[in-house]
C-alpha positions as semicolon CSV with decimal commas, in nm:
position;residue;x (nm);y (nm);z (nm)
1;M;5,544;12,327;-12,401
2;Q;5,927;12,220;-12,355
3;T;6,275;12,308;-12,499
4;A;6,468;12,038;-12,615
5;K;6,833;11,998;-12,605
6;H;6,911;12,118;-12,961
7;R;6,708;12,414;-12,826
8;Q;6,408;12,384;-13,050
9;P;6,071;12,424;-12,889
10;I;5,871;12,082;-12,859
11;Y;5,513;12,039;-12,769
12;R;5,482;11,712;-12,604
13;S;5,133;11,545;-12,718
14;A;4,996;11,246;-12,641
15;F;5,050;11,112;-12,996
16;G;5,416;11,207;-12,992
17;D;5,646;11,534;-13,008
18;I;5,559;11,816;-13,230
19;L;5,862;12,035;-13,340
20;I;5,757;12,370;-13,354
21;D;5,879;12,701;-13,527
22;A;5,764;13,014;-13,347
23;D;5,674;13,168;-13,701
24;C;5,499;12,870;-13,836
25;L;5,303;12,839;-13,487
26;A;5,188;13,195;-13,523
27;S;5,066;13,135;-13,900
28;M;4,905;12,831;-13,780
29;L;4,714;13,001;-13,483
30;T;4,605;13,293;-13,706
31;S;4,474;13,036;-13,964
32;Y;4,292;12,848;-13,683
33;F;4,129;13,167;-13,529
34;M;4,025;13,325;-13,880
35;T;3,840;12,994;-13,963
36;D;3,641;13,091;-13,668
37;D;3,527;13,382;-13,855
38;M;3,777;13,631;-13,651
39;D;3,890;13,904;-13,881
40;A;4,263;14,014;-13,866
41;A;4,207;14,280;-13,579
42;A;4,034;14,037;-13,368
43;V;4,320;13,770;-13,412
44;E;4,595;14,049;-13,322
45;T;4,379;14,119;-13,010
46;K;4,345;13,764;-12,924
47;F;4,747;13,739;-12,919
48;F;4,779;14,033;-12,749
49;Q;4,548;13,909;-12,467
50;M;4,748;13,591;-12,432
51;L;5,062;13,783;-12,362
52;D;5,169;13,829;-12,007
53;I;5,329;14,188;-12,072
54;Y;5,208;14,389;-11,783
55;N;5,241;14,158;-11,512
56;L;5,440;14,365;-11,263
57;D;5,458;14,100;-11,008
58;R;5,682;13,859;-11,189
59;Q;5,922;13,745;-10,906
60;E;6,137;13,506;-11,101
61;Y;6,349;13,790;-11,233
62;F;6,580;14,038;-11,095
63;A;6,568;14,254;-11,414
64;S;6,406;14,272;-11,744
65;I;6,566;14,422;-12,042
66;G;6,400;14,403;-12,385
67;K;6,055;14,283;-12,478
68;Y;5,912;13,998;-12,239
69;E;5,728;13,728;-12,459
70;G;5,589;13,548;-12,175
71;L;5,226;13,400;-12,207
72;K;4,953;13,390;-11,948
73;P;4,836;13,055;-11,836
74;S;4,522;13,086;-12,044
75;G;4,744;13,171;-12,330
76;V;4,949;12,848;-12,300
77;A;4,614;12,648;-12,240
78;V;4,491;12,777;-12,576
79;I;4,797;12,668;-12,753
80;E;4,795;12,343;-12,598
81;D;4,427;12,287;-12,696
82;I;4,516;12,391;-13,064
83;L;4,819;12,160;-13,081
84;D;4,626;11,872;-12,913
85;Y;4,374;11,926;-13,204
86;Y;4,648;11,925;-13,481
87;A;4,807;11,601;-13,297
88;Q;4,472;11,433;-13,306
89;K;4,401;11,540;-13,682
90;V;4,752;11,408;-13,764
91;A;4,698;11,077;-13,580
92;D;4,376;11,007;-13,738
93;G;4,522;11,047;-14,084
94;E;4,300;11,373;-14,156
95;L;4,605;11,605;-14,182
96;P;4,956;11,526;-14,277
97;G;5,246;11,538;-14,018
98;H;5,491;11,713;-14,224
């Protein structure tokens, strides 16, 4: 995941860049997980487990004020896998790109 010059999150797939809005990404992930027969509580638990909120050994910050929305490496991998799946479906013409 990268952030472009215009401060919009971009995912660079093998097929091209995907512009990502955080709210839409959350909806997309929720839909993806719920098609795997996860209920709303299981999806919420999955999201919570992806967050890196209890990492007290974070060395890159002197201080942190407010909520920290970092992801564990495993959480990043899950999102990358889903976005790669989406990119493949768009490239194959199975899903619209916009």
